[in-house]
C-alpha positions as CSV (number, residue, x, y, z in Angstrom):
1,M,-13.4,9.0,18.9
2,D,-16.1,6.3,18.5
3,Y,-17.3,5.6,14.9
4,P,-20.4,3.5,14.8
5,S,-20.5,0.7,12.2
6,T,-23.3,2.2,10.3
7,P,-22.6,3.5,6.8
8,I,-22.8,7.1,8.2
9,G,-20.1,6.2,10.8
10,M,-17.9,4.6,8.2
11,G,-18.4,7.6,6.0
12,D,-17.3,9.9,8.9
13,F,-14.3,7.7,9.5
14,Y,-13.4,7.8,5.8
15,Q,-13.7,11.6,5.6
16,D,-11.7,12.1,8.8
17,H,-8.7,9.9,7.8
18,R,-8.6,9.4,4.0
19,G,-6.5,12.6,3.4
20,W,-4.0,11.7,6.1
21,L,-3.6,8.1,4.9
22,L,-3.2,9.3,1.3
23,R,-0.4,11.7,2.3
24,W,1.2,9.0,4.5
25,L,1.3,6.5,1.6
26,R,2.4,9.1,-1.0
27,A,5.4,9.9,1.3
28,R,6.4,6.3,1.3
29,L,5.6,5.2,-2.2
30,H,6.3,8.3,-4.2
31,C,3.5,7.3,-6.6
32,S,0.1,9.0,-6.3
33,F,-1.7,6.2,-8.3
34,T,-0.4,3.4,-6.1
35,A,-1.2,5.4,-3.0
36,E,-4.7,6.1,-4.2
37,D,-5.2,2.4,-4.9
38,L,-3.9,1.4,-1.4
39,V,-6.1,3.9,0.3
40,Q,-9.2,2.5,-1.4
41,D,-8.1,-1.1,-0.7
42,T,-7.5,-0.2,3.0
43,F,-11.0,1.3,3.4
44,V,-12.6,-1.6,1.5
45,R,-10.8,-4.0,3.9
46,L,-12.4,-2.0,6.8
47,L,-15.9,-2.1,5.1
48,L,-15.6,-5.8,5.1
49,A,-15.0,-5.8,8.9
50,P,-16.9,-2.7,10.1
51,S,-16.7,-3.8,13.8
52,A,-12.9,-3.2,13.6
53,V,-13.6,0.5,13.4
54,H,-15.5,0.6,16.8
55,H,-13.8,2.4,19.6
56,L,-10.4,2.8,17.9
57,R,-8.0,4.6,20.2
58,H,-5.4,5.1,17.5
59,P,-7.2,5.0,14.1
60,R,-4.2,6.3,12.2
61,A,-2.0,3.5,13.6
62,F,-4.7,1.0,12.6
63,L,-5.0,2.4,9.1
64,A,-1.2,2.5,8.7
65,T,-0.9,-1.1,9.8
66,T,-3.7,-2.2,7.5
67,A,-2.2,-0.3,4.5
68,R,1.3,-1.6,5.3
69,R,0.0,-5.2,5.2
70,L,-1.8,-4.6,1.9
71,L,1.4,-3.1,0.5
72,I,3.4,-6.2,1.6
73,D,0.7,-8.4,0.0
74,R,0.9,-6.4,-3.2
75,S,4.7,-6.5,-3.2
76,R,4.7,-10.3,-2.8
77,R,2.1,-10.6,-5.6
78,M,4.4,-8.5,-7.8
79,A,7.3,-10.7,-6.9
80,V,5.4,-13.8,-8.1
81,E,4.6,-12.1,-11.3
82,Q,8.2,-11.0,-11.8
83,A,9.4,-14.5,-11.1
84,Y,7.1,-15.8,-13.8
85,L,8.3,-13.3,-16.3
86,E,12.0,-14.1,-15.4
87,A,11.3,-17.8,-15.9
88,L,9.6,-17.1,-19.2
89,E,12.6,-14.9,-20.2
90,A,15.0,-17.6,-19.3
91,T,13.1,-20.2,-21.2
92,L,13.1,-18.0,-24.3
93,A,16.8,-17.3,-23.9
94,E,17.5,-21.1,-23.9
95,G,15.9,-21.2,-27.4
96,A,12.8,-23.0,-26.2
97,Q,9.6,-22.3,-28.0
98,A,7.7,-19.4,-26.7
99,P,4.5,-20.3,-24.9
100,S,1.3,-20.0,-26.8
101,A,-1.2,-17.3,-26.1
102,E,-3.4,-20.0,-24.5
103,Q,-0.6,-21.1,-22.2
104,C,0.1,-17.5,-21.2
105,A,-3.6,-16.9,-20.5
106,Q,-3.8,-20.1,-18.4
107,T,-0.7,-19.1,-16.4
108,L,-2.0,-15.6,-15.8
109,E,-5.4,-17.1,-14.7
110,A,-3.6,-19.4,-12.3
111,L,-1.6,-16.5,-10.9
112,A,-4.9,-14.5,-10.4
113,L,-6.5,-17.5,-8.7
114,L,-3.4,-17.8,-6.5
115,A,-3.6,-14.2,-5.6
116,Q,-7.3,-14.5,-4.8
117,A,-6.7,-17.7,-2.7
118,L,-4.0,-15.9,-0.8
119,D,-6.2,-12.9,-0.1
120,E,-8.9,-15.2,1.3
121,L,-6.5,-16.8,3.8
122,P,-6.1,-15.6,7.4
123,A,-3.2,-13.2,7.7
124,R,-0.9,-15.6,9.5
125,A,-1.5,-18.5,7.1
126,R,-0.9,-16.2,4.1
127,R,2.3,-14.9,5.7
128,V,3.5,-18.4,6.5
129,F,2.7,-19.6,2.9
130,L,4.5,-16.6,1.3
131,S,7.5,-16.8,3.6
132,C,8.0,-20.5,2.9
133,Y,7.2,-20.7,-0.7
134,L,8.1,-17.3,-2.1
135,D,10.9,-16.1,0.2
136,G,12.3,-19.6,0.7
137,E,12.4,-19.5,4.5
138,T,12.4,-22.6,6.6
139,Q,9.5,-23.6,8.7
140,S,11.5,-23.2,11.9
141,S,12.7,-19.6,10.9
142,V,9.1,-18.6,10.1
143,A,8.0,-20.1,13.5
144,K,10.7,-18.1,15.3
145,C,9.8,-14.9,13.4
146,L,6.1,-15.2,14.2
147,G,6.6,-16.4,17.7
148,V,4.6,-19.6,17.1
149,S,5.5,-23.3,17.2
150,E,6.7,-25.2,14.1
151,R,3.6,-27.3,14.4
152,T,1.4,-24.1,14.0
153,V,3.5,-23.2,10.9
154,R,2.9,-26.6,9.4
155,N,-0.8,-26.4,10.2
156,D,-1.0,-22.9,8.6
157,L,0.8,-24.3,5.5
158,V,-1.6,-27.2,5.2
159,Q,-4.5,-24.8,5.6
160,A,-3.1,-22.6,2.9
161,L,-2.2,-25.4,0.5
162,L,-5.7,-27.0,0.8
163,H,-7.3,-23.6,0.2
164,V,-5.1,-22.9,-2.8
165,Q,-5.8,-26.4,-4.1
166,T,-9.5,-25.9,-4.0
167,L,-9.3,-22.8,-6.2
168,I,-6.6,-23.9,-8.6
169,P,-7.3,-27.0,-10.6
170,A,-4.4,-29.5,-11.0
């Protein structure tokens, strides 16, 4: 079915597929609130690129892929937050002084800026950055996984690092 990129076309697309996507996410997440959030995030992503909805042969596959990628991004963001909390807990267990409220606020702000910077990156550059820096994978293993050269992985890392550096002051 063709869905024009007009607001009416997007509205029809939303009405036709929202319920299915919500059920699909609920079955996988077992959490209605998270499923609702991801449905909204998925359709917001589509609203930002309305031409993507034109002439979709398999709209449900497209929606599922978009939602799955958003879920991966969300999981990785949560892993960064969890790593921060664990590091904070370890610091406190060593008897170090607890960070001040200002330090906590600065750290949370930096994490929010990092999440924003990662969201603004092209999908492959974001995946390369997270795979190398969060998952600890080597550049060569990331290159093999993505089916690209190591040079492409290095270029994506440079792009990601430069973008993150522009948003997060040193």
